C-alpha positions as a printed Julia matrix, in Angstrom:
693×3 Matrix{Float64}:
 102.26  190.49   91.74
 102.56  192.29   95.11
 102.04  196.0    95.79
 103.36  198.25   98.55
 101.3   201.4    99.07
 102.53  204.13  101.45
 100.41  207.23  102.12
 102.39  210.18  103.46
 101.42  213.71  104.35
 102.52  215.08  100.97
 103.12  212.15   98.61
 101.66  208.67   98.19
 104.27  206.13   97.07
 103.82  202.86   95.19
 106.0   199.8    94.6
 104.97  196.84   92.43
 107.01  193.64   92.62
 106.71  190.93   90.0
 107.19  187.22   90.76
 110.71  187.49   89.28
 111.62  190.21   91.8
 111.5   193.22   89.48
 110.27  196.36   91.26
 108.37  199.17   89.51
 107.69  202.35   91.47
 105.35  205.33   91.33
 104.65  208.54   93.21
 101.62  210.81   93.44
 100.48  213.79   95.54
  98.32  212.72   98.49
  94.68  213.79   98.24
  92.67  215.38  101.05
  90.36  214.73  102.81
  90.21  211.24  101.26
  93.7   209.72  100.68
  92.17  206.73   98.88
  91.58  208.89   95.79
  95.33  209.22   95.22
  95.83  205.56   96.16
  93.42  204.25   93.55
  94.45  206.69   90.8
  98.12  205.9    91.4
  97.51  202.16   91.42
  95.56  202.35   88.16
  98.45  204.27   86.61
 101.11  201.93   87.99
  99.4   198.74   86.8
  98.75  200.24   83.37
 102.41  201.23   83.03
 103.49  197.73   84.05
 100.93  196.03   81.8
  99.45  194.16   84.75
  95.77  193.34   85.27
  94.12  193.9    88.65
  93.29  190.2    88.8
  97.02  189.42   88.81
  97.6   191.27   92.11
  98.08  188.68   94.85
  98.62  191.04   97.79
  98.57  194.71   98.77
 100.45  195.98  101.82
  99.36  199.42  103.0
 101.08  201.93  105.24
  99.3   205.13  106.2
  99.53  208.13  108.5
  95.75  208.49  108.59
  95.45  207.26  112.2
  98.05  209.64  113.61
  96.58  212.51  111.56
  93.14  211.92  113.09
  94.64  212.15  116.59
  96.94  215.09  115.89
  94.22  217.12  114.22
  91.51  216.12  116.73
  89.11  215.23  113.93
  87.06  212.46  115.56
  83.59  213.15  116.91
  81.16  211.14  119.02
  83.82  209.3   121.05
  83.07  208.65  124.73
  84.65  206.87  127.69
  83.07  204.74  130.42
  85.19  204.07  133.49
  85.01  203.05  137.15
  83.33  205.54  139.47
  85.93  207.88  140.88
  88.24  207.6   137.84
  86.51  210.04  135.52
  89.54  212.36  135.39
  92.28  209.8   134.82
  93.06  211.26  131.37
  93.23  214.79  132.73
  95.38  213.9   135.76
  97.71  211.6   133.82
 101.07  211.36  135.55
 102.03  213.9   138.19
 105.56  213.96  136.77
 106.32  217.06  134.7
 108.14  216.39  131.46
 110.08  219.67  131.9
 110.63  220.21  135.63
 111.7   223.86  135.51
 109.48  225.13  132.68
 106.47  226.86  134.26
 104.7   227.25  130.91
 104.36  223.6   129.91
 100.99  222.2   128.96
 100.04  218.57  129.4
  98.44  216.77  126.45
  94.81  217.74  126.08
  92.54  214.7   126.59
  91.0   213.43  123.36
  87.6   213.07  125.05
  85.9   216.04  126.76
  84.78  215.49  130.35
  81.07  215.7   129.46
  81.48  212.54  127.33
  83.09  210.53  130.14
  80.72  208.39  132.2
  81.19  206.39  135.4
  79.77  203.07  136.58
  79.65  201.59  140.06
  81.99  198.57  140.27
  85.41  197.71  141.68
  87.89  194.96  140.84
  90.91  194.79  143.14
  94.57  194.53  142.14
  94.54  190.75  142.61
  91.55  190.34  140.27
  88.99  189.71  142.98
  85.68  191.6   142.92
  85.06  194.0   145.77
  81.96  195.71  144.32
  79.88  193.92  141.67
  78.86  195.91  138.59
  75.58  197.79  139.15
  73.61  196.98  135.98
  71.02  199.7   136.48
  73.71  202.31  137.04
  75.59  201.13  133.95
  72.44  201.28  131.81
  71.82  204.89  132.91
  75.39  205.87  132.07
  75.22  204.21  128.64
  71.92  205.89  127.77
  73.25  209.25  128.94
  76.34  209.05  126.74
  74.29  207.9   123.74
  71.93  210.86  124.21
  74.95  213.18  124.15
  75.95  211.88  120.73
  78.44  209.13  121.55
  78.74  206.61  118.7
  82.07  205.01  119.68
  82.63  204.06  123.32
  85.91  203.2   125.06
  85.38  201.09  128.18
  88.23  201.03  130.69
  87.42  199.69  134.16
  89.86  199.4   137.03
  92.05  196.26  136.91
  90.04  194.8   134.0
  93.33  193.42  132.62
  93.2   190.87  135.49
  89.46  190.22  135.53
  87.49  191.45  132.49
  84.06  190.2   133.58
  82.68  193.69  134.25
  83.91  195.1   130.94
  82.34  192.17  129.13
  79.05  192.8   130.9
  79.18  196.51  129.98
  79.63  195.55  126.33
  76.52  193.37  126.53
  74.55  196.23  128.12
  75.66  198.64  125.37
  74.37  196.17  122.78
  70.98  196.27  124.52
  70.73  199.98  125.34
  72.54  201.54  122.36
  73.14  198.95  119.64
  74.39  201.63  117.21
  77.39  202.37  119.47
  80.72  200.69  118.67
  82.58  199.46  121.77
  86.31  199.18  122.5
  87.26  197.23  125.66
  90.56  197.88  127.43
  91.21  194.23  128.26
  91.17  193.44  124.53
  93.22  196.46  123.44
  95.74  196.82  126.3
  95.52  194.1   129.0
  98.39  195.57  130.99
  98.75  197.54  134.2
  99.21  201.35  134.67
  95.78  202.92  134.6
  96.58  206.13  132.72
  98.48  204.43  129.89
  95.88  201.67  129.54
  93.04  204.21  129.42
  94.91  206.39  126.92
  95.58  203.4   124.64
  91.93  202.32  124.73
  90.74  205.87  124.02
  93.09  206.28  121.04
  91.86  202.94  119.66
  88.26  204.17  119.92
  89.17  207.62  118.63
  90.58  206.41  115.29
  88.36  203.35  114.88
  85.49  204.92  112.93
  87.69  206.84  110.49
  90.05  203.94  109.8
  87.26  201.39  109.52
  85.44  203.59  107.01
  88.67  204.19  105.09
  89.8   200.55  104.96
  86.38  199.21  104.03
  85.99  201.83  101.32
  89.43  201.04   99.9
  88.75  197.3    99.95
  85.43  197.8    98.16
  87.06  199.96   95.49
  89.81  197.37   94.97
  87.23  194.59   94.64
  85.32  196.63   92.03
  88.52  196.83   89.98
  88.86  193.05   90.06
  91.59  192.78   92.69
  91.4   189.39   94.38
  94.45  189.74   96.62
  93.95  190.55  100.32
  94.72  193.96  101.8
  97.32  193.97  104.57
  98.14  196.92  106.83
 101.53  197.73  108.28
 101.6   198.07  112.07
 103.76  200.39  114.14
 105.75  197.31  115.22
 107.04  196.72  111.7
 104.83  193.68  111.09
 101.72  193.54  108.97
  98.27  192.09  109.62
  95.04  191.74  107.69
  92.83  194.79  107.27
  90.03  193.11  109.26
  92.3   192.66  112.29
  93.38  196.3   112.06
  89.76  197.44  112.05
  89.5   195.97  115.56
  92.92  197.22  116.72
  93.55  200.44  114.76
  95.77  201.85  117.52
  98.41  199.36  116.38
  98.74  201.11  113.0
  99.12  204.64  114.38
 102.66  204.88  112.9
 102.44  202.3   110.15
 104.13  204.17  107.3
 107.42  205.17  108.97
 107.97  201.63  110.29
 108.34  200.24  106.76
 111.05  202.73  105.92
 113.11  201.75  108.95
 112.84  198.07  108.02
 114.08  198.75  104.49
 116.91  200.94  105.81
 118.12  197.92  107.8
 118.1   195.89  104.58
 120.15  198.47  102.68
 122.58  198.66  105.59
 122.97  194.88  105.55
 123.74  194.93  101.83
 126.39  197.6   102.4
 127.94  195.75  105.35
 126.59  198.17  107.99
 124.47  196.62  110.74
 124.58  199.6   113.13
 123.08  202.72  111.65
 120.55  205.53  111.82
 117.57  205.38  109.46
 116.77  208.92  108.26
 113.48  209.3   106.39
 112.71  212.86  105.28
 109.54  213.24  103.29
 107.34  216.16  102.42
 105.82  216.72  105.87
 108.03  215.12  108.55
 111.41  213.56  109.18
 111.55  210.19  110.95
 114.66  208.74  112.55
 115.32  205.33  114.09
 118.32  203.55  115.56
 119.16  200.18  114.03
 121.47  197.92  116.03
 122.83  194.61  114.8
 120.56  194.82  111.76
 117.28  195.33  113.65
 115.4   198.55  114.45
 115.04  199.42  118.12
 111.54  198.93  119.54
 109.53  200.33  122.42
 106.43  199.27  124.33
 105.66  202.82  125.51
 104.95  204.79  122.38
 103.96  208.45  122.6
 102.23  210.56  119.96
 102.34  214.38  119.8
 105.47  214.79  121.93
 106.55  218.35  122.71
 110.13  218.82  121.45
 110.66  215.05  121.79
 110.45  215.25  125.59
 109.48  211.88  127.16
 106.17  212.12  128.98
 104.93  215.09  126.97
 102.73  213.18  124.51
  99.77  210.82  124.43
 101.0   207.41  125.7
 100.01  204.12  124.11
 100.82  200.59  125.25
 101.65  199.26  121.79
 104.68  197.47  120.42
 106.28  199.96  118.03
 109.55  200.77  116.38
 111.33  203.39  118.47
 111.0   206.31  116.06
 111.57  210.01  116.6
 109.39  212.11  114.31
 109.67  215.87  113.87
 107.99  218.46  111.68
 110.9   218.78  109.25
 110.07  217.9   105.65
 110.19  219.41  102.22
 106.87  221.12  102.9
 107.92  222.58  106.29
 107.12  226.29  106.31
 109.9   228.84  106.87
 109.36  232.3   108.29
 111.16  235.15  110.03
 110.47  234.94  113.75
 112.02  237.08  116.51
 114.88  238.12  114.24
 115.89  234.64  113.11
 114.79  232.01  110.6
 112.35  229.42  111.94
 111.4   226.28  110.02
 108.41  224.02  110.83
 106.75  222.2   112.4
 103.84  223.51  110.3
 103.75  222.03  106.8
 102.19  223.06  103.51
 101.69  219.3   102.82
 100.27  218.58   99.35
  97.41  221.05   99.64
  98.28  223.77   98.82
 101.89  222.59   98.93
 105.11  224.61   98.59
 104.91  227.86   96.62
 106.89  226.33   93.75
 104.17  223.71   93.18
 101.9   226.43   91.8
  98.88  225.06   93.67
  98.06  228.16   95.71
 100.74  228.03   98.39
 102.0   231.41   99.59
 104.42  230.56  102.42
 108.0   229.5   101.55
 109.1   225.99  102.44
 112.24  223.87  102.52
 111.5   222.65   98.99
 111.29  226.25   97.78
 114.68  226.95   99.37
 116.25  223.86   97.81
 114.92  224.92   94.42
 116.39  228.43   94.79
 119.71  226.89   95.85
 119.76  224.95   92.58
 119.51  221.5    94.15
 116.22  220.58   92.44
 115.49  220.38   88.72
 112.27  222.32   88.06
 111.63  220.26   84.91
 112.3   216.84   86.46
 110.69  216.98   89.92
 108.89  213.68   90.68
 110.05  212.43   87.31
 108.72  215.47   85.5
 105.13  214.95   86.63
 105.19  218.23   88.56
 106.81  221.37   87.13
 108.31  223.67   89.75
 108.16  227.48   89.58
 111.53  228.85   90.68
 110.52  232.49   90.31
 107.53  232.13   92.62
 109.68  230.33   95.22
 112.3   233.09   95.1
 109.71  235.84   95.52
 108.14  234.09   98.54
 111.51  233.64  100.27
 112.44  237.24   99.48
 109.2   238.65  100.91
 108.74  236.37  103.94
 112.33  235.68  105.05
 115.1   237.63  103.29
 113.69  241.16  103.43
 112.44  241.06  107.06
 115.87  239.8   108.22
 118.03  241.95  105.94
 119.45  238.94  104.05
 120.17  238.29  100.41
 118.03  235.72   98.63
 120.74  233.05   98.64
 121.56  233.72  102.32
 117.91  233.28  103.25
 117.54  230.1   101.16
 120.72  228.61  102.62
 119.57  229.63  106.1
 116.33  227.69  105.64
 118.29  224.65  104.44
 120.74  224.9   107.36
 118.08  225.43  110.04
 116.08  222.36  109.01
 119.35  220.4   109.09
 119.91  221.6   112.67
 116.41  220.5   113.66
 117.13  217.04  112.27
 120.54  216.95  113.93
 118.89  217.35  117.34
 116.48  214.51  116.55
 119.37  212.31  115.4
 121.1   212.89  118.73
 117.94  211.64  120.48
 118.03  208.27  118.67
 121.8   207.85  118.96
 123.48  209.63  121.88
 120.43  209.37  124.17
 120.32  205.64  123.37
 123.95  205.26  124.39
 125.42  205.2   120.86
 128.09  207.5   119.44
 126.9   208.66  115.99
 130.53  208.54  114.82
 130.34  204.75  115.11
 127.21  204.52  112.97
 126.24  204.89  109.32
 123.33  206.98  108.05
 120.77  205.62  105.58
 119.05  208.64  104.04
 115.84  208.16  102.09
 112.46  209.7   101.46
 111.84  212.34   98.82
 113.99  214.93  100.65
 116.38  212.69  102.61
 119.18  212.47   99.98
 119.16  216.27   99.58
 120.04  216.75  103.26
 121.66  213.44  104.26
 125.32  214.26  103.62
 125.13  217.62  105.4
 123.45  215.96  108.4
 126.18  213.32  108.55
 128.94  215.94  108.35
 127.45  217.86  111.27
 127.29  214.77  113.5
 130.59  213.24  112.41
 128.89  210.19  110.88
 131.55  208.79  108.53
 129.39  206.97  106.0
 126.09  207.69  104.27
 124.07  205.11  102.33
 121.75  206.6    99.7
 119.6   203.82   98.22
 118.25  203.92   94.68
 114.58  204.94   94.47
 115.06  206.58   97.87
 111.82  208.52   97.52
 109.77  205.3    97.67
 111.89  203.3   100.13
 109.0   202.94  102.59
 106.73  201.53   99.87
 109.41  198.98   98.93
 109.85  198.18  102.62
 106.18  197.25  102.87
 106.89  194.37  100.51
 109.41  192.87  102.94
 107.23  193.08  106.06
 106.46  189.95  108.04
 102.97  189.01  109.18
 103.01  189.69  112.92
 100.75  190.17  115.92
 101.91  191.13  119.42
 100.04  190.48  122.67
 100.84  191.16  126.32
  99.49  190.35  129.79
 100.34  191.79  133.19
 101.25  189.19  135.84
 103.4   190.91  138.45
 105.59  188.66  140.6
 109.16  188.33  141.77
 111.05  185.8   139.67
 111.37  183.38  142.59
 107.61  183.62  143.34
 106.36  182.9   139.83
 103.82  180.1   139.42
 104.95  178.09  136.34
 101.45  176.66  135.81
  99.81  180.09  135.76
 102.57  181.47  133.56
 102.11  178.6   131.12
  98.36  179.28  131.03
  99.0   182.96  130.3
 101.3   182.14  127.4
  98.88  179.52  126.05
  96.11  182.13  126.03
  98.32  184.73  124.32
  99.52  182.2   121.75
  95.94  181.26  120.89
  94.99  184.92  120.33
  98.09  185.82  118.31
  98.01  182.68  116.16
  94.35  183.26  115.33
  95.11  186.74  114.0
  98.18  185.68  112.02
  96.46  182.66  110.5
  93.43  184.76  109.61
  95.69  187.39  108.06
  97.69  184.93  105.97
  94.66  182.99  104.75
  94.32  183.74  101.08
  97.61  185.66  101.02
 101.11  184.65  100.07
 102.24  183.26  103.42
 101.87  179.65  104.51
  98.77  179.08  106.65
 100.25  176.24  108.63
 101.27  176.56  112.26
 104.74  175.38  111.33
 105.3   178.58  109.3
 104.59  180.78  112.31
 107.21  181.5   114.95
 106.3   182.4   118.53
 108.69  184.82  120.24
 108.4   185.36  124.02
 109.7   188.2   126.17
 108.98  189.96  129.46
 109.25  193.42  131.01
 111.29  193.15  134.22
 112.81  195.49  136.79
 114.54  195.51  140.14
 111.93  195.52  142.91
 111.04  199.09  143.77
 111.84  200.58  140.37
 109.22  202.3   138.24
 110.49  201.4   134.76
 111.23  198.09  133.07
 113.57  196.55  130.55
 112.43  194.02  127.97
 114.1   190.64  128.4
 113.83  187.54  126.16
 112.05  184.54  127.66
 113.77  181.29  126.64
 111.93  178.9   124.37
 110.76  175.6   125.77
 109.28  174.7   129.17
 108.91  177.54  131.68
 110.69  175.68  134.47
 113.22  176.77  137.09
 116.09  176.69  134.59
 114.2   178.95  132.17
 113.41  181.46  134.92
 117.04  181.45  136.04
 118.03  182.22  132.46
 115.53  185.08  132.4
 117.1   186.54  135.54
 120.61  186.24  134.08
 119.49  187.93  130.86
 117.99  190.8   132.84
 121.26  191.47  134.68
 123.16  191.38  131.39
 120.77  193.78  129.63
 120.62  196.09  132.64
 124.41  196.3   132.75
 124.56  197.05  129.03
 122.03  199.87  129.42
 123.18  201.46  132.69
 126.76  200.29  133.1
 126.23  198.09  136.15
 123.98  195.37  137.57
 123.35  193.92  141.04
 122.76  190.15  140.97
 121.82  190.25  144.67
 118.86  192.6   144.15
 115.48  190.87  143.69
 113.91  191.15  140.23
 110.22  191.18  139.4
 108.46  190.68  136.09
 105.41  192.86  135.47
 104.33  192.12  131.89
 104.67  189.0   129.77
 104.7   189.34  125.98
 104.38  187.13  122.95
 104.72  187.78  119.22
 103.41  185.47  116.51
 105.5   186.02  113.38
 104.62  184.61  109.98
 106.9   184.24  106.99
 108.38  187.42  105.53
 108.88  187.57  101.76
 112.24  189.08  100.87
 112.46  191.8    98.25
 115.06  190.71   95.71
 116.71  194.0    94.8
 117.99  194.04   91.25
 121.72  194.33   90.69
 123.21  196.85   88.3
 123.89  195.36   84.85
 127.45  195.92   83.58
 127.69  198.97   81.35
 129.76  202.07   80.76
 128.99  205.34   82.51
 129.33  207.49   79.4
 125.71  208.68   79.46
 125.45  209.33   83.19
 126.37  213.02   83.11
 123.36  215.12   82.11
 125.01  218.54   82.14
 125.57  221.3    84.68
 123.39  223.6    86.8
 124.13  226.56   89.03
 123.95  225.41   92.65
 124.86  227.08   95.92
 127.57  225.74   98.24
 128.8   227.88  101.14
 132.3   226.37  100.91
 132.88  228.06   97.52
 131.29  230.44   98.62
 128.29  231.04   96.39
 126.94  229.49   93.23
 128.99  227.34   90.85
 128.36  225.25   87.77
 127.64  221.89   89.4
 127.73  218.61   87.4
 124.39  216.76   87.2
 124.18  212.97   86.88
 121.42  210.56   85.91
 121.09  208.05   88.77
 119.78  205.28   86.51
 122.75  205.58   84.13
 125.43  205.31   86.83
 127.22  201.94   86.54
 128.36  199.95   89.57
 131.85  200.89   90.71
 131.89  204.46   89.43
 133.12  207.14   91.84
 131.66  210.65   92.07
 133.32  213.55   93.84
 131.34  216.44   95.27
 130.09  218.97   94.53
 127.67  217.0    92.41
 123.94  216.45   92.08
 122.44  213.07   91.18
 118.86  213.02   89.87
 116.32  210.23   89.68
 112.57  210.11   89.34
 111.8   209.7    93.05
 114.39  211.99   94.67
 117.55  214.08   94.26
 120.95  213.54   95.9
 123.23  216.45   96.79
 126.93  215.67   97.29
 128.7   218.59   99.04
 132.24  219.59   98.08
 134.93  217.14   99.15
 132.83  214.0    99.65
 133.25  210.85   97.57
 130.46  208.51   96.54
 130.79  205.03   95.07
 127.91  203.22   93.34
 127.54  199.67   94.66
 126.09  196.68   92.82
 122.57  197.48   94.06
 122.77  201.07   92.71
 123.11  202.56   96.21
 125.45  205.51   96.62
 127.96  204.81   99.4
 129.24  208.19  100.51
 132.31  208.78  102.66
 132.03  212.12  104.42
 134.97  211.68  106.84
 135.09  212.39  110.56
């Protein structure tokens, strides 16, 4: 038995897969401030419903937004930074480049660590790795004691050019153990051994910033699982879409900053493959946020320059991290996004009611109307069958909140205000979809849309119509797609090293030594993660994938290029150069084979075996019992409310065609089919919707 466990801002989702491939799902409101309460209660309930003992669980794969929440909310305390003398303000200075050139009101990201908790030490390593000024031990001891006296319990150490020569950082760690043994240390050459001082420092600081909270959380969850008799290891999803053991993630928590959304994008690629669509947009709309990702040729796009807390998705406006991550765009547009009248118009998000207190209709103390309240008033949601009937919705309370906070201030009717909320959040998501498609060089009209998450199928068809996306894929159990995706994740660990040289000046011996060192580190983590789990612990079951970040000499940004397998000889380097020109031309429309190319960062990924989720096919049956009845629902094309047919998702047989307007209900989510669209149920119970161009 394997379990996928995804903690979101509003709901925690569960998926249990048996050895025969059967998948059982569950959903529960996320608990605050400790998400593990909902995790454990939901797991107890899921296993009891399945008749499975804790001792039968062979593996748990966990995705969580806890790390990003700690950063976004600025919750961590006692985090300090120690850096080279003269570089105390590197976080504050950042990059001189403004992310909005003509906006005089922009604000750069506020540093996570206040200046009073940033110390300096006397030392200097040069850009070639040689030592100009040896580390002053006495000076370092004074700085360490000073930070400890000011309450620092977690220390990020980022010294200049330590990625080339880490000897001074290693010595600082030894001095911390002597002077302040209670302080936990994070070293930049272990977290981000790559060049660019600001990004490397930011990555190291984020790792230190979330380390205490995530370590406490993971250890507490593991202890609680052990008490229940669970013998299977706990794995954690990384932002890259691969998983690793919980112990490895305690040392590198920055790698799991976006762990939950990555699983959803991976599963969206699987559903697209089953439907014959390898180029698509993954659209995950939950209770708090909407996440979008571009999937090309069956694989999600990735980035090595991830940013958290972006302002209106503007590059350079967030906190940068040198981590391998799926290239996701995340916005504050979910079922819990709060709607209000602002400056004479309807504004939705980014603030969310989350699960506490939640939307007004939850009856848990919420007073501000949300997208879920609007969808309930529009008739899209069944108040008696929300989350499978585990949560009864209060339509009257939702209507009153929308009337008081939105309709009356703007002079609108109740249905106009509710539809306005629905339409505005769709517009917000349309802009984000353009970022992951048009700004990546892809025409959305050539793509499909996979809509999932608790709220995704409610809005997916409207979003596709707006963008001209011709086909929408709505998977069964869409509300727990990310949890199912956790079960298909591969064991993976990514490492990188900066070695900056022109291609023709590369030293093959040094390059081979760099890759040998990276392979040793990555293999150790993957083997340690798979030990005791379901993956093979032999080296033969682990694949090593090499790549490099290259650019034309003089440029400031790089493209990732595959490094051929086998010996790193002249032929391999010539192939690398040819691949760079090809990728550059595909991205920018031209390439110049006569321009010299330099490689700045070399990368390696160790990838273990990935178990495949065997999705059940629909058994042959009639569709006589699929229609549940009718409900008044609002569609502006009518215009107004009409008696809309309601269908039971689980009773729909493969091959049946539905024509909108229609609403399809299941335990995890609700699908809204606007007037004029046609949906066909495929053999895996997915709804394949044609919305036209």
